[in-house]
Backbone as ProteinMPNN parsed JSONL, in Angstrom:
{"seq_chain_A": "MIIREDDLSGPEILALLEAHLDLMRSISPPESVHALDLDGLRSPDVTFWTLWDGPALLGCGALKQLDPTHGEIKSMHTAAAARGRGVARRMVEHILEEARARGYRRLSLETGATEDFAPARGLYSRFGFATCRPFADYVLDPFSAFMTLELREGEVESSRGA", "coords_chain_A": {"N_chain_A": [[-7.097, -1.853, 17.096], [-8.944, -2.252, 14.193], [-9.277, -3.963, 11.124], [-11.032, -3.711, 8.053], [-12.632, -4.886, 5.134], [-13.568, -2.572, 2.716], [-16.069, -0.679, 1.115], [-15.743, 1.696, -0.165], [-17.498, 3.82, 0.147], [-18.143, 5.462, 2.259], [-18.08, 8.676, 3.869], [-15.819, 9.31, 5.412], [-13.689, 7.771, 4.414], [-13.602, 8.64, 1.736], [-12.797, 11.29, 2.209], [-10.214, 10.747, 3.358], [-8.949, 9.456, 1.149], [-8.949, 11.558, -0.632], [-7.272, 13.256, 0.703], [-4.933, 11.895, 0.557], [-4.501, 11.593, -2.347], [-4.142, 14.343, -2.771], [-1.779, 14.878, -1.237], [-0.008, 13.292, -2.617], [0.081, 14.477, -5.17], [1.084, 16.915, -4.424], [3.839, 16.39, -3.82], [4.924, 14.956, -5.889], [5.649, 14.956, -9.452], [2.946, 15.259, -11.909], [2.929, 13.21, -13.757], [4.204, 11.191, -12.352], [2.625, 10.391, -10.385], [0.999, 7.628, -9.103], [-1.082, 6.733, -7.636], [-4.154, 5.214, -7.106], [-7.424, 6.305, -8.265], [-10.814, 6.677, -7.164], [-12.396, 5.063, -8.964], [-10.362, 3.352, -9.926], [-9.737, 2.039, -7.56], [-12.045, 0.69, -7.106], [-12.078, -1.339, -9.0], [-12.5, -4.692, -10.125], [-10.203, -6.287, -9.738], [-8.975, -5.32, -7.431], [-8.677, -5.231, -3.937], [-9.802, -3.433, -1.203], [-8.966, -2.005, 1.924], [-9.797, -0.614, 5.16], [-8.528, 0.818, 8.134], [-9.41, 1.006, 11.494], [-9.86, 2.737, 14.64], [-12.122, 2.307, 16.857], [-14.55, 4.814, 16.161], [-12.788, 6.169, 14.596], [-11.076, 6.682, 11.613], [-8.052, 5.438, 10.644], [-6.348, 4.666, 8.628], [-5.516, 3.251, 5.35], [-5.309, 0.706, 2.844], [-4.529, -1.238, -0.14], [-4.884, -4.179, -2.199], [-3.828, -5.237, -5.216], [-4.433, -7.552, -7.771], [-2.15, -8.574, -10.045], [-1.532, -10.805, -11.493], [-2.278, -14.357, -11.389], [-0.297, -15.112, -9.465], [0.99, -12.886, -8.511], [0.903, -9.987, -6.773], [0.033, -6.421, -6.004], [0.809, -3.909, -3.732], [-1.197, -1.198, -3.029], [-2.28, 2.219, -2.615], [-1.573, 2.829, 0.083], [-2.038, 4.591, 2.972], [-1.853, 6.679, 5.867], [-3.691, 8.355, 8.072], [-2.958, 11.703, 8.983], [-3.188, 12.324, 11.699], [-2.869, 9.936, 12.907], [-0.308, 9.061, 12.523], [2.691, 7.37, 13.329], [1.718, 5.447, 15.039], [1.737, 2.737, 14.272], [0.071, 2.072, 12.245], [0.59, 1.756, 9.409], [2.344, -0.48, 9.472], [0.742, -2.377, 10.433], [-1.156, -2.534, 8.462], [0.46, -3.45, 6.347], [1.222, -5.933, 7.272], [-1.39, -7.179, 7.28], [-1.96, -7.131, 4.474], [0.169, -8.748, 3.587], [-0.554, -11.119, 4.804], [-2.981, -11.654, 3.402], [-2.135, -11.783, 0.704], [-0.525, -14.095, 0.845], [-2.486, -15.991, 1.527], [-3.931, -15.933, -0.755], [-2.29, -17.309, -2.349], [-0.297, -16.055, -3.769], [2.938, -15.572, -5.11], [4.634, -13.521, -5.182], [4.919, -10.237, -4.12], [4.559, -6.867, -4.933], [5.492, -3.287, -5.223], [5.03, 0.226, -5.957], [6.572, 3.127, -5.011], [7.442, 6.415, -3.9], [10.493, 7.99, -4.898], [11.768, 10.103, -3.716], [12.95, 12.038, -0.838], [10.758, 12.491, 0.64], [9.374, 10.15, 0.673], [10.901, 8.334, 2.083], [10.296, 7.258, 4.805], [8.323, 5.444, 3.913], [9.691, 3.643, 2.193], [11.454, 2.765, 3.996], [9.871, 1.277, 5.779], [8.838, -0.724, 4.125], [11.204, -2.064, 3.485], [11.86, -3.146, 5.944], [10.105, -5.234, 6.107], [11.26, -6.935, 4.311], [11.101, -6.36, 1.611], [12.699, -5.64, -1.366], [14.628, -3.443, -3.639], [13.586, -3.328, -6.957], [13.345, -3.856, -10.607], [11.065, -1.879, -12.71], [7.82, -3.07, -12.799], [4.774, -4.929, -14.057], [2.86, -2.422, -15.702], [4.532, -0.258, -15.265], [7.178, 2.112, -15.898], [10.645, 3.01, -16.131], [11.404, 5.692, -13.872], [12.476, 8.59, -12.466], [11.288, 9.562, -10.143], [10.016, 7.409, -9.058], [10.167, 4.512, -6.984], [10.638, 1.073, -7.048], [9.755, -1.957, -5.496], [9.965, -5.283, -4.321], [8.847, -8.382, -3.022], [9.549, -11.8, -2.49], [7.328, -14.349, -1.795], [6.902, -16.955, 0.528], [5.371, -20.031, 1.206], [3.545, -20.382, 4.211], [5.211, -18.757, 5.624], [5.438, -16.028, 7.78], [6.212, -12.853, 7.709], [7.402, -10.002, 9.541], [7.89, -6.819, 10.631], [8.368, -6.455, 13.386], [10.555, -6.009, 15.965], [12.449, -5.3, 14.226]], "CA_chain_A": [[-7.276, -1.502, 15.655], [-9.768, -3.286, 13.429], [-9.177, -3.757, 9.655], [-12.261, -4.266, 7.414], [-12.712, -4.596, 3.742], [-14.265, -1.254, 2.631], [-16.727, -0.489, -0.233], [-15.333, 3.019, -0.615], [-18.681, 4.688, 0.057], [-18.222, 6.31, 3.423], [-17.476, 10.035, 3.766], [-14.504, 9.377, 5.97], [-12.652, 7.151, 3.448], [-13.565, 9.526, 0.643], [-11.988, 12.373, 2.615], [-8.831, 10.299, 3.483], [-8.418, 9.25, -0.179], [-8.71, 12.885, -1.246], [-6.052, 13.812, 1.296], [-3.836, 10.989, -0.05], [-4.226, 12.095, -3.589], [-3.579, 15.738, -2.634], [-0.446, 14.885, -0.807], [0.786, 12.617, -3.665], [0.185, 15.479, -6.221], [1.888, 18.0, -3.912], [5.191, 16.008, -3.679], [5.397, 14.31, -7.105], [5.093, 15.464, -10.681], [1.706, 14.535, -12.3], [3.259, 11.9, -14.587], [4.768, 10.127, -11.423], [1.524, 10.004, -9.375], [0.473, 6.295, -9.513], [-2.077, 6.351, -6.721], [-5.455, 4.93, -7.751], [-8.573, 7.052, -7.838], [-12.003, 5.875, -6.763], [-12.724, 4.068, -9.996], [-9.291, 2.355, -9.935], [-9.841, 1.245, -6.399], [-13.296, -0.12, -7.249], [-11.847, -2.296, -9.998], [-12.621, -6.034, -9.555], [-8.909, -6.843, -9.318], [-8.425, -4.551, -6.316], [-9.392, -5.303, -2.656], [-9.424, -2.216, -0.42], [-9.249, -2.146, 3.412], [-9.549, 0.542, 6.064], [-8.06, 0.511, 9.59], [-10.172, 1.836, 12.405], [-9.867, 2.675, 16.144], [-13.455, 2.815, 17.146], [-15.039, 5.436, 15.05], [-11.755, 6.933, 13.94], [-10.369, 6.126, 10.565], [-6.668, 5.566, 10.812], [-5.618, 4.476, 7.44], [-6.085, 2.386, 4.358], [-4.32, 0.114, 1.877], [-5.239, -2.027, -1.056], [-3.986, -5.243, -2.809], [-4.183, -5.36, -6.644], [-3.953, -8.682, -8.432], [-1.525, -8.519, -11.272], [-1.764, -12.116, -12.252], [-2.664, -15.311, -10.322], [0.751, -15.368, -8.447], [1.665, -11.582, -8.262], [0.031, -8.825, -6.315], [0.793, -5.171, -5.859], [0.312, -3.014, -2.672], [-1.651, 0.126, -3.614], [-3.057, 3.116, -1.826], [-1.252, 2.892, 1.501], [-2.088, 5.904, 3.54], [-2.087, 6.776, 7.254], [-4.253, 9.707, 8.56], [-1.99, 12.57, 9.607], [-3.345, 12.376, 13.226], [-2.503, 8.647, 13.364], [1.051, 8.55, 12.139], [3.528, 6.865, 14.457], [0.968, 4.5, 15.823], [1.966, 1.438, 13.707], [-0.989, 1.821, 11.313], [1.101, 1.285, 8.191], [2.982, -1.669, 9.695], [-0.382, -3.329, 10.7], [-1.72, -2.721, 7.148], [1.321, -4.237, 5.544], [1.06, -7.324, 7.798], [-2.695, -7.623, 6.731], [-1.917, -7.374, 2.977], [0.997, -9.966, 3.316], [-1.328, -12.335, 5.124], [-3.951, -11.828, 2.341], [-1.495, -12.178, -0.425], [-0.126, -15.477, 1.048], [-3.733, -16.74, 1.551], [-4.429, -16.126, -2.14], [-1.345, -18.078, -3.102], [0.71, -15.245, -4.444], [4.382, -16.03, -4.811], [5.375, -12.27, -5.204], [4.163, -9.053, -3.892], [5.393, -5.745, -5.497], [4.879, -1.976, -4.963], [5.699, 1.344, -6.366], [6.373, 4.26, -4.008], [8.223, 7.551, -4.275], [12.014, 7.881, -4.694], [12.372, 11.228, -3.102], [13.154, 11.971, 0.551], [9.362, 12.488, 1.358], [8.915, 8.76, 0.855], [11.939, 7.56, 2.814], [9.667, 6.385, 5.71], [7.626, 4.322, 3.35], [10.753, 2.707, 1.768], [12.098, 2.05, 5.154], [8.902, 0.319, 6.268], [8.737, -1.976, 3.228], [12.525, -2.803, 3.714], [11.867, -3.962, 7.264], [9.325, -6.429, 5.827], [12.041, -7.686, 3.363], [10.972, -5.849, 0.317], [13.939, -5.107, -1.912], [14.524, -2.651, -4.846], [13.554, -4.029, -8.155], [13.017, -3.058, -11.809], [9.638, -1.632, -12.922], [6.957, -4.301, -13.053], [3.514, -4.551, -14.666], [2.902, -1.406, -16.774], [5.361, 0.773, -14.903], [8.398, 2.36, -16.591], [11.663, 3.751, -15.27], [10.96, 7.069, -13.49], [13.418, 9.01, -11.39], [10.546, 9.836, -8.942], [9.508, 6.253, -8.496], [10.973, 3.335, -6.333], [10.015, -0.173, -7.11], [10.138, -2.865, -4.451], [9.318, -6.554, -4.362], [9.148, -9.553, -2.019], [9.235, -13.153, -2.853], [6.547, -14.968, -0.775], [7.136, -18.365, 0.747], [4.227, -20.564, 1.746], [3.623, -20.692, 5.664], [6.072, -17.763, 6.259], [4.832, -14.753, 8.199], [7.303, -11.888, 7.941], [7.09, -9.0, 10.279], [8.904, -5.8, 11.116], [8.443, -6.409, 14.781], [11.82, -6.197, 16.437], [13.457, -4.908, 13.164]], "C_chain_A": [[-7.937, -2.58, 14.987], [-9.561, -2.867, 11.881], [-10.408, -4.416, 9.114], [-12.111, -4.0, 5.939], [-13.751, -3.396, 3.598], [-14.84, -1.247, 1.2], [-16.532, 0.936, -0.796], [-16.593, 3.977, -0.684], [-18.792, 5.698, 1.194], [-17.514, 7.678, 3.311], [-16.141, 10.094, 4.338], [-13.425, 8.82, 5.128], [-12.573, 8.074, 2.331], [-12.586, 10.753, 0.965], [-10.476, 12.0, 2.782], [-8.207, 10.051, 2.123], [-8.097, 10.646, -0.856], [-7.467, 13.529, -0.639], [-4.843, 13.087, 0.762], [-3.467, 11.446, -1.389], [-3.634, 13.488, -3.605], [-2.134, 15.714, -2.238], [0.507, 14.251, -1.981], [1.069, 13.634, -4.731], [1.025, 16.609, -5.663], [3.451, 17.729, -3.833], [5.775, 15.184, -4.887], [4.849, 14.948, -8.372], [3.895, 14.631, -11.166], [1.993, 13.215, -12.928], [3.767, 10.82, -13.574], [3.902, 9.928, -10.317], [0.875, 8.807, -9.845], [-0.65, 5.923, -8.535], [-3.425, 6.195, -7.48], [-6.522, 5.861, -7.304], [-9.638, 6.095, -7.463], [-12.332, 4.751, -7.77], [-11.602, 2.963, -10.037], [-9.428, 1.541, -8.62], [-11.047, 0.316, -6.382], [-13.194, -1.203, -8.357], [-11.987, -3.678, -9.368], [-11.316, -6.742, -9.176], [-8.217, -6.26, -8.121], [-9.368, -4.869, -4.985], [-8.785, -4.13, -1.786], [-9.854, -2.412, 0.991], [-9.037, -0.769, 4.081], [-9.269, -0.004, 7.52], [-8.799, 1.43, 10.557], [-9.767, 1.644, 13.862], [-11.164, 3.212, 16.579], [-14.001, 3.505, 15.938], [-14.062, 6.313, 14.174], [-11.066, 6.099, 12.802], [-8.915, 6.455, 10.596], [-5.856, 5.525, 9.548], [-6.207, 3.503, 6.522], [-4.977, 1.718, 3.567], [-5.129, -0.914, 0.967], [-4.278, -3.096, -1.676], [-4.601, -5.358, -4.186], [-3.525, -6.677, -7.213], [-3.415, -8.373, -9.864], [-1.624, -9.709, -12.123], [-1.958, -13.063, -11.035], [-1.516, -15.586, -9.19], [1.486, -14.118, -8.079], [0.634, -10.621, -7.857], [0.833, -7.62, -6.179], [0.072, -4.471, -4.698], [0.02, -1.716, -3.297], [-2.211, 0.923, -2.388], [-2.864, 3.079, -0.321], [-1.197, 4.314, 2.048], [-2.488, 5.828, 4.968], [-2.571, 8.195, 7.403], [-3.173, 10.496, 9.193], [-1.995, 12.358, 11.113], [-2.974, 10.97, 13.691], [-1.146, 8.183, 13.11], [1.852, 8.333, 13.492], [2.856, 5.88, 15.372], [0.991, 3.027, 15.313], [0.906, 1.116, 12.808], [-0.464, 1.197, 10.049], [1.676, -0.165, 8.323], [1.784, -2.705, 9.867], [-1.038, -3.596, 9.26], [-0.887, -3.618, 6.324], [1.245, -5.673, 5.96], [-0.238, -7.933, 7.238], [-2.545, -7.959, 5.291], [-1.002, -8.577, 2.801], [0.237, -11.236, 3.679], [-2.277, -12.722, 3.875], [-3.329, -12.374, 1.058], [-1.09, -13.742, -0.36], [-1.375, -16.425, 0.941], [-4.188, -16.945, 0.114], [-3.39, -16.989, -2.96], [-0.46, -17.315, -3.976], [2.067, -15.624, -4.128], [5.251, -14.74, -4.739], [4.495, -11.157, -4.849], [5.052, -7.722, -4.19], [4.743, -4.374, -5.101], [5.692, -0.914, -5.728], [5.499, 2.39, -5.348], [7.394, 5.354, -4.446], [9.689, 7.354, -4.099], [12.59, 8.994, -3.945], [12.389, 11.087, -1.512], [11.847, 11.895, 1.345], [8.971, 11.063, 1.474], [9.932, 7.796, 1.476], [11.291, 6.677, 3.971], [8.957, 5.243, 5.174], [8.59, 3.249, 2.869], [11.299, 1.939, 2.946], [11.12, 0.898, 5.81], [8.812, -0.925, 5.492], [10.08, -2.77, 3.383], [12.498, -3.628, 4.857], [11.016, -5.223, 7.143], [10.084, -7.374, 4.831], [11.814, -7.395, 1.909], [12.365, -5.373, -0.165], [13.665, -4.41, -3.245], [14.472, -3.584, -6.063], [13.302, -3.176, -9.418], [11.508, -2.758, -11.901], [8.905, -2.948, -13.224], [5.615, -3.866, -13.636], [3.602, -3.579, -15.784], [3.795, -0.255, -16.45], [6.559, 0.892, -15.855], [9.363, 3.136, -15.645], [11.227, 5.198, -15.098], [11.779, 7.511, -12.307], [12.613, 9.309, -10.028], [9.871, 8.559, -8.379], [10.54, 5.176, -7.934], [10.228, 2.208, -6.481], [10.645, -1.217, -6.192], [9.307, -4.138, -4.738], [9.657, -7.517, -3.255], [8.723, -10.847, -2.518], [8.491, -13.723, -1.568], [6.77, -16.443, -0.761], [5.89, -18.86, 1.523], [4.581, -20.755, 3.371], [4.505, -19.573, 6.378], [5.265, -16.523, 6.611], [6.004, -13.887, 8.53], [6.649, -10.679, 8.707], [8.147, -8.001, 10.574], [9.165, -5.72, 12.539], [9.898, -6.853, 15.182], [12.846, -5.822, 15.391], [13.915, -3.532, 13.416]], "O_chain_A": [[-7.57, -3.743, 15.158], [-9.652, -1.711, 11.469], [-10.825, -5.481, 9.57], [-11.526, -2.994, 5.54], [-14.707, -3.324, 4.37], [-14.224, -1.718, 0.243], [-17.128, 1.291, -1.812], [-16.648, 4.847, -1.553], [-19.494, 6.701, 1.059], [-16.448, 7.775, 2.703], [-15.317, 10.859, 3.837], [-12.316, 9.355, 5.121], [-11.44, 8.333, 1.926], [-11.741, 11.153, 0.163], [-9.591, 12.776, 2.422], [-7.04, 10.394, 1.927], [-7.089, 10.809, -1.544], [-6.712, 14.231, -1.312], [-3.804, 13.71, 0.547], [-2.289, 11.689, -1.65], [-2.718, 13.77, -4.379], [-1.323, 16.436, -2.817], [1.634, 14.694, -2.204], [2.206, 13.692, -5.199], [1.684, 17.257, -6.476], [4.252, 18.663, -3.788], [6.941, 14.79, -4.884], [3.716, 15.429, -8.383], [3.822, 13.436, -10.878], [1.341, 12.213, -12.634], [3.758, 9.638, -13.916], [4.325, 9.341, -9.32], [0.225, 8.848, -10.89], [-1.14, 4.798, -8.636], [-3.745, 6.976, -8.376], [-6.585, 6.21, -6.125], [-9.44, 4.88, -7.435], [-12.52, 3.601, -7.374], [-11.911, 1.779, -10.171], [-9.206, 0.332, -8.685], [-11.045, -0.717, -5.713], [-14.173, -1.909, -8.601], [-11.637, -3.85, -8.201], [-11.326, -7.686, -8.386], [-7.079, -6.601, -7.798], [-10.595, -4.766, -5.01], [-7.581, -3.902, -1.668], [-10.946, -2.912, 1.263], [-8.25, 0.071, 3.645], [-9.712, -1.064, 7.963], [-8.751, 2.642, 10.345], [-9.383, 0.55, 14.275], [-11.341, 4.426, 16.677], [-13.97, 2.965, 14.832], [-14.435, 7.023, 13.24], [-10.565, 4.996, 13.022], [-8.549, 7.631, 10.578], [-4.848, 6.214, 9.391], [-7.269, 2.947, 6.802], [-3.823, 2.142, 3.63], [-6.229, -1.35, 1.306], [-3.057, -2.935, -1.673], [-5.81, -5.563, -4.297], [-2.313, -6.881, -7.151], [-4.167, -7.964, -10.748], [-1.782, -9.625, -13.34], [-1.833, -12.672, -9.874], [-1.784, -16.196, -8.154], [2.511, -14.2, -7.403], [-0.393, -10.455, -8.516], [2.064, -7.64, -6.211], [-1.158, -4.442, -4.679], [0.849, -1.156, -4.014], [-2.545, 0.376, -1.337], [-3.803, 3.262, 0.455], [-0.384, 5.128, 1.61], [-3.356, 5.03, 5.32], [-1.937, 9.132, 6.917], [-2.448, 9.89, 9.982], [-0.939, 12.228, 11.732], [-2.763, 10.831, 14.896], [-0.805, 7.043, 13.426], [1.68, 8.991, 14.518], [3.418, 5.522, 16.407], [0.317, 2.174, 15.89], [0.746, -0.073, 12.533], [-1.009, 0.181, 9.617], [1.519, -0.974, 7.409], [1.928, -3.842, 9.419], [-1.404, -4.726, 8.934], [-1.424, -4.49, 5.641], [1.205, -6.561, 5.109], [-0.221, -9.071, 6.768], [-2.986, -9.037, 4.892], [-1.306, -9.41, 1.947], [0.338, -12.265, 3.011], [-2.339, -13.863, 3.417], [-3.87, -13.27, 0.41], [-1.277, -14.515, -1.3], [-1.304, -17.499, 0.344], [-4.759, -17.984, -0.219], [-3.635, -17.328, -4.118], [0.115, -17.894, -4.897], [2.367, -15.975, -2.987], [6.407, -14.789, -4.319], [3.342, -11.152, -5.28], [6.168, -7.596, -3.685], [3.581, -4.335, -4.697], [6.851, -1.121, -6.088], [4.389, 2.562, -4.844], [8.155, 5.095, -5.378], [10.102, 6.604, -3.215], [13.752, 8.935, -3.543], [11.883, 10.103, -0.973], [11.77, 11.376, 2.459], [8.216, 10.767, 2.4], [9.792, 6.577, 1.377], [11.663, 5.513, 4.12], [8.919, 4.176, 5.788], [8.352, 2.064, 3.1], [11.557, 0.736, 2.924], [11.535, -0.169, 6.262], [8.723, -2.028, 6.031], [10.07, -4.001, 3.407], [13.04, -4.734, 4.84], [11.152, -6.157, 7.933], [9.608, -8.473, 4.545], [12.3, -8.13, 1.05], [13.106, -4.76, 0.604], [12.669, -4.685, -3.914], [15.256, -4.529, -6.155], [13.081, -1.968, -9.336], [10.742, -3.39, -11.174], [9.457, -3.825, -13.888], [5.309, -2.677, -13.725], [4.326, -3.824, -16.748], [3.863, 0.684, -17.244], [6.923, -0.071, -16.53], [9.014, 3.752, -14.638], [10.749, 5.842, -16.032], [11.769, 6.866, -11.259], [13.198, 9.303, -8.945], [9.224, 8.624, -7.334], [11.649, 5.041, -8.451], [9.078, 2.266, -6.046], [11.866, -1.354, -6.109], [8.199, -4.111, -5.274], [10.714, -7.408, -2.634], [7.58, -10.986, -2.952], [8.975, -13.584, -0.445], [6.828, -17.114, -1.791], [5.412, -18.156, 2.413], [5.667, -21.189, 3.757], [4.51, -19.495, 7.607], [4.488, -16.035, 5.791], [6.716, -14.13, 9.504], [5.467, -10.396, 8.512], [9.295, -8.406, 10.76], [10.08, -5.008, 12.953], [10.373, -7.916, 14.783], [14.038, -6.007, 15.636], [14.741, -3.01, 12.668]]}, "name": "protein", "num_of_chains": 1, "seq": "MIIREDDLSGPEILALLEAHLDLMRSISPPESVHALDLDGLRSPDVTFWTLWDGPALLGCGALKQLDPTHGEIKSMHTAAAARGRGVARRMVEHILEEARARGYRRLSLETGATEDFAPARGLYSRFGFATCRPFADYVLDPFSAFMTLELREGEVESSRGA"}
């Protein structure tokens, strides 16, 4: 699996992001869908990556800088055909490595609070993310779960063996 920074111009990524947004809209009320659209992902404070196996696009993820020491995981999505292959785990590892390289002290995320999002919450928990209060511009929402991880220099956390 190869991860590369993506410019969001390829038809494969546009289709994957459309599928991601369609899924989020189908399982969350409109006011609780916090997934970024293309303009949001192209913002200068967001870095977006795709994960490939040869010509096959397996998934994506992004890192948004909230301030010089705090980042947010955004737009994590695994293609339906690639689920169960460790795509999300590998993307989280990559984003954690990048966050540490940037000198972030904390990495946070918002995901869904319903049963549909239990696998995502479990994945983040295995990396040490813990439930937290809303951060940045988020507000309390019964459909949102907020998680955060304090980052320590030189530490590489992984879900391997967890």
